[in-house]
Phi, psi and omega in degrees: 000150031253165168258121181257117180245115180259122175249136182216153179290139187297340179286005170266357174303133179088345185251334187243122175278091187303312181299325179288320178296314174307316180299316179298315179294314182299311179299327177299313180299318180294321185295342179290335184072010184268331189244138175298133184304322182291352181257348185279126172233130182232126180215164183216148179227134174275138174272114184281324183240119184200160170227125184242131174052244182275008175089355183303135180294347175275351182292141185223162178207153171222124179237135180245122173248132178247122171250121187235157173293153182288170171109355180267141183287167184301314182296323179291318183296316180297315177306309182297318175304312181298319181295312182289323177295319178298320176296318177299309180301319181296317179293322184273005184304319182291314177301314182297329180287340189239349181227155168290106189224129171253125180248131178212159180215138171219151180244137176227135174281138175276133178296122183292337182283326184257032182237127169242135184204158171215129189207121174245014180298323182305311182296319178293318179299316184295327181282339183289140181295331187246038181296144181116343182260136180276160182293000000 
């Protein structure tokens, strides 16, 4: 963990270099040292239908949701949030300076009782010569 899900308003297409933004957020998550490399998954989806603030069509948003496994203390979670949010804000700074843009992030613990999973990514990542680099 974490699963990092980025939702953004579809009117950012052509303005946001999504592969590079995903890489920046993913690398920020890695840099925290909080999450095992084989558990980090970062993806993004455009919201095709939305109303933002006063409904003006120029309004945009980017929301980052982090779903993490349980067991980390509040200070650790807060530090991870701040690191990832800072990377997102840094990457989005030019857009923020030129567009009406709301940027948000929230973190949620996954209930350990209601979680089912199977993952062999950790073993594969460890065997690769250049583990640690995002695509």
